[in-house]
RODO-318427 format. One record per residue (C-alpha): residue in one letter; x negated, y negated, z. Coordinates in nm, 2 decimals, padded with zeros to 4 digits. Last residue first. Layout:
// RODO-318427
r,px,py,pz
A,X,Y,Z
...
***
This chain:
// RODO-318427
r,px,py,pz
K,-12.34,00.31,08.60
A,-11.99,00.23,08.75
V,-11.69,00.20,08.50
P,-11.49,-00.09,08.44
I,-11.14,-00.04,08.30
V,-11.03,-00.23,07.99
P,-10.69,-00.27,07.85
P,-10.51,-00.27,08.17
K,-10.19,-00.05,08.21
N,-09.85,-00.21,08.21
Q,-09.75,-00.02,07.89
D,-09.95,00.29,07.81
K,-10.20,00.24,07.53
L,-10.25,00.22,07.15
L,-10.55,-00.03,07.13
F,-10.65,-00.22,06.82
V,-10.98,-00.42,06.84
V,-11.07,-00.66,06.55
F,-11.43,-00.76,06.52
K,-11.66,-01.05,06.51
A,-12.05,-01.07,06.53
P,-12.27,-01.38,06.62
K,-12.59,-01.45,06.46
T,-12.95,-01.49,06.59
K,-13.02,-01.19,06.81
S,-12.83,-00.96,06.58
A,-12.69,-00.60,06.66
N,-12.41,-00.74,06.88
R,-12.34,-00.49,07.17
G,-12.11,-00.24,07.29
V,-12.27,00.08,07.42
T,-12.15,00.30,07.70
H,-11.78,00.31,07.63
I,-11.67,00.61,07.84
D,-11.43,00.83,07.64
T,-11.12,00.96,07.81
P,-10.85,00.76,07.61
G,-11.03,00.80,07.28
E,-11.29,00.60,07.10
Y,-11.30,00.51,06.72
F,-11.53,00.29,06.54
I,-11.46,00.12,06.19
Q,-11.66,-00.04,05.90
G,-11.53,-00.33,05.70
P,-11.81,-00.58,05.79
G,-12.11,-00.39,05.95
L,-12.14,-00.10,06.20
T,-12.44,00.02,06.40
Q,-12.36,00.37,06.56
E,-12.50,00.49,06.89
K,-12.47,00.87,06.90
G,-12.22,01.04,07.12
G,-12.23,01.19,07.49
K,-12.10,00.89,07.65
V,-11.96,00.64,07.38
G,-12.14,00.42,07.14
M,-12.11,00.09,06.95
V,-12.36,-00.14,06.78
I,-12.23,-00.44,06.62
E,-12.33,-00.61,06.29
G,-12.20,-00.94,06.14
E,-11.84,-01.02,06.05
L,-11.50,-00.85,06.04
V,-11.57,-00.53,06.20
Y,-11.28,-00.29,06.27
V,-11.24,-00.12,06.62
F,-10.98,00.14,06.70
G,-10.90,00.23,07.07
H,-10.69,00.52,07.18
A,-10.59,00.41,07.52
D,-10.71,00.45,07.90
H,-10.99,00.21,07.77
R,-11.33,00.27,07.92
H,-11.61,00.06,08.05
I,-11.99,00.00,08.06
E,-12.06,-00.37,08.03
D,-12.03,-00.55,07.70
D,-12.29,-00.72,07.47
G,-12.41,-01.04,07.33
A,-12.76,-01.06,07.15
P,-12.62,-01.35,06.94
P,-12.26,-01.43,07.05
Y,-12.01,-01.13,07.04
V,-11.69,-01.23,06.91
V,-11.39,-01.00,06.99
T,-11.05,-01.01,06.83
L,-10.75,-00.83,07.00
M,-10.45,-00.63,06.92
L,-10.26,-00.44,07.18
V,-10.02,-00.19,07.08
E,-09.76,-00.03,07.32
K,-09.65,00.29,07.47
G,-09.39,00.37,07.74
P,-09.14,00.52,07.50
M,-09.28,00.59,07.17
D,-09.01,00.51,06.92
P,-08.95,00.17,07.08
L,-09.34,00.08,07.05
A,-09.39,-00.22,07.25
K,-09.60,-00.50,07.09
T,-09.87,-00.70,07.22
M,-10.03,-00.96,06.97
L,-10.35,-01.15,06.88
E,-10.53,-01.15,07.21
T,-10.85,-01.36,07.17
V,-11.17,-01.23,07.34
I,-11.48,-01.47,07.31
K,-11.82,-01.32,07.44
K,-12.04,-01.60,07.55
S,-12.25,-01.87,07.38
P,-12.03,-01.89,07.08
V,-12.17,-02.00,06.73
E,-11.94,-02.20,06.53
H,-11.97,-02.22,06.15
A,-11.68,-01.99,06.05
H,-11.44,-02.15,06.29
N,-11.12,-01.96,06.18
Q,-11.12,-01.84,05.81
A,-11.22,-01.45,05.91
Q,-10.93,-01.46,06.16
A,-10.64,-01.48,05.91
G,-10.79,-01.22,05.66
G,-10.90,-00.97,05.93
A,-10.57,-01.00,06.12
A,-10.38,-00.91,05.80
L,-10.60,-00.62,05.71
L,-10.61,-00.48,06.05
L,-10.23,-00.51,06.08
V,-10.16,-00.34,05.74
C,-10.41,-00.06,05.83
L,-10.27,-00.01,06.17
L,-09.91,00.02,06.04
R,-10.01,00.27,05.79
S,-10.17,00.49,06.05
L,-09.86,00.45,06.29
R,-09.63,00.54,06.00
F,-09.83,00.85,05.93
M,-09.81,00.95,06.30
***
């Protein structure tokens, strides 16, 4: 588990540095999700890591959903509001993190700003061949 934590830190720092330089002046009109990598984990048969960047446009948000995965969010730019069912909403800025577990329902995911985009990295530790996002009815 220590190796996985160390790997997560290294990958998040590397992704953050590279992604922060891309298109800093463009303002998206809809959410942009970019897959950075998918990697099977040989010492954890049936598991894989999926890394993404997400850019919320001003006032952008997500539908209610869940991940059949351990999800880690690291904010690169702007501020986002995150929350899971039964938990408190959290407003996060650059360098702050958010975690959601495999059974959590992600009820709040939005840009805190109505004028500036927000960008973050998502690291999912999930079962191979399972979708990263599962919609949940309200």
